[in-house]
N, C-alpha and C positions, 0 to 999 in steps of 0.2 A: 540615645533615642530608644534602642532596643531594651535597655535596662529599665527605663522609666515609662515606657509606652502605656502599660496597664494603669499607671497612675493618672495619665493624661486622658486616655480613652478607655475607661473601664468597660469591660464586656466586649470590646472590639478586638478581634485577633489581628495582630500585625503580621503580615506576610512580607518579610524582608525581600526587597527586589534589588536587582543590580543597579537601577538608576538611583535608588536611595543611597546606596553606598557611594556612587559616583558624586552625588550632590554633597554628601557629608565630607568626602575627600576635598572637594572644591571649596567648601566653606572653611575647612581648616587651613587650606592653602591661602585663602583670602585673608584670614586673620594673621597669617605669618608673612603675607606679601610674596609668596613663592608658589608658582603654579605647580600642581601635583605632577610628579614624573609619570610618563606613560599615557597621559590623557590627551596629549596633542593640544591644538588650539593656540590662540594668541597668548604670548607671555604678558605679564603685567607690566604696565608702563611706569616709568619713574614718577615719583611724587605722590604715590598713593594707589593702592590696588583697586581695580574696578571690575566687578563681575556681574554678568547678566545671566539670569536663570529663567528660561522660558519653557513652561509646561502647560498643558491644557488644565482645566479645572478638575478637581477631584483626585489629584495625585500627591496630596500632602505637602505641596511645596511651601505653603504658608506655615504649616506646622514645623517643617524642618528649618526653614530660613528665618521665620519671625518669632517662633516660640522656643524651640530647642537651641538654636544657634546662639542667641543672646545669653541664655542661661549657661551654656557651655563656656562662653567667653567670661562671664562673671565668676565661674568656678576658678578660673586661672588668673583673671585680672579684674578683681572687683572694683577697681578704680575707673574702669572704662565708662565714658559717657556716650550714649547712642541717641541718634535721631531716628524716629520711625514715622514714615509717612505713607499715606494711601490716597486714592482718588478723592476721598472726602474724609473729614475728621472722624465721623462715626465708625468707618471701617478701621482706621488707624487705632482708635480707642478700643474697638472690639478685639483687634489682634493683641493689644496691650493687656486687656483684661484676661485673655487666654494665657498670656505669659505670666500674669500674676496669680490668677485664680487656678486655672487648670494646670498651670506649670509651677504651682507653689511647691510641689514635691521636688521639682528640679532645682528651684532656687533656694528653698529654705531647709531642706532635709540633709544635714551633715551625715547621718547614718546611711542614707541611701546613696549619697554622692561619693562617699569614701571609696567604694570598690571601683567606681568609674574613674576617679582621679588616679588611683594606684596604677591603672593601665594606660594612662594618658601621658603625653609629653607636655608638661605644663609650660604655658607661655610665660607665666610669672613664677619663677622658681621659689619666690618667697611666699607663696600661697599659704594662708593659714585657714583653719577650719571656720566655716560659717558660724557666726555668733560671737567670734572674737572681735577685738577692737578693729581689726582691719579685714574682717571677713566679708563675704558677699551676700549676707542675708539682707532682706529688705528692712529698712527702718520701720519701727512699729507703727508709726502714724502714716505710712505711705501706701498701705495696701488697698485703700479705697479710692485712690486717685488715678486719673488718666495718665499722669506722669508721676514717676517716683524716683527716689534716690536709694542707693544701697549704703550700708554702714561703711563700706570701703571707699565711699566718696564718688562712686560712679552713679549711673542712673539711666533713665530712658524717658524721652518725651514723645508723645503721640500727636500728630497733627495731620490735617488735610493738606494735600500738596500745594494748594493755593492759599493756605492760611498765612497770616503774618507771623513770622518767627523772629523775635528780637531777643537779644541777651542770652541766646542759647548757643553753646558751642559743643562740639562732639569729636570723638576719635573715630567714629564710624556712623554710617547712615544706611538705613534699610528702607527702600521704597517698594512697597508691596502693592501690586495692581495700581499703577499710576493713572490708568484710564478706566472710566466706567464703560462697560460694553455697550450700553444703550446709547451713550453720547457719541460713540465711535460709529456704530452701525446704523443709526437712525438720524435722518436730517439731511439738509442740503450739503452736497460734497464740499462746497467752499467753506461752510461753517465747520464741518468736521475737520477739514485741513487746518482751520484757524485754531481749533481746540488743541490739535496736536502741537501746533507751533507754540501756543501759550504754555503748555506743559514743558516743552523743551527749553523755552526761555527761562522758566522758573528754576528748572533743574540746574542748568549751566550757570545761572546767575545767582539768584538769592540763596539757593540751597548750598551751593559751593562756598559762599561767603560765611556760612555757619560752621564750617569744618576746620579743625586744626590742621596744621601742616602735616602731610603724610597720612591723613585719614583715609580709610578705605570706604568704598561705596558698593552697595549691593542693590540691584534692581531685580525684582521677582515679578513675573508677569506672564499672562497668556498673550500671544501675538494677536493683534486686532486690526492693524492697519500698517501699510508699508512705511508710513511716516510716524509711527508711534515711538515712544521713548526708547523702547528696547531696540527697534530698528535703527534709530539714530545713533545709539551707542555702539551698535555692531558696526555701522559704517565708520565710526570714528576709531575703531580698532580695539574696543573693549574685549576682554576675555568673555566667552559666551558658552553656556551649556544650553543648547536648544534641542528639545526632544519632542518631536511631533508624535501624535497618537495615530495608530493605524485603526481605522474604523472597520 
């Protein structure tokens, strides 16, 4: 993140904060299925790690979790297939475009990635440089699409959380902002509660059926309602990083 920030956010100074380091540690732990030592909190449950990251808007949580994290994964394991979802397809596609366009230096530049890899503990010890037969570069015809595949056989699909997803399977799932704030905060309380219930049903039902055995799950959100998806997963014992802001 620190090495390539200027490529993603040109002209914007990165002030590295303790919570950014904490989130990066947690994301690496999620990829390996082992909770980082010294952080406390719930351990990962058998059958696939599940992490909930809750921060207010404007703290780079989507940049860290939805842009840099997938790119970091493909550096080490270009065969990974990911599902990316948001409260509606436009937001999911926007996050994907950031990963492809703004994050092209992260995904496609072997020269810039090499120093990062040299200092990392590779998940895939057989990693080869991007651009090789099994590397993590994007296939040439994939860069303009909302979903794409890597030359290593992995890829990423972007969908609205209520979209019909058939024929797609993945080793990891990222749900970024599963609820639209307006739909949670505006309207009859009974209708708001029903919307929360619909999202929970889709997550635990249709979405889980799209994941391969042992796949990890990541939910990134701001807390909006006691019965939102993040709250539901916290109740169920998911590992959580919840960092309220002090106004």
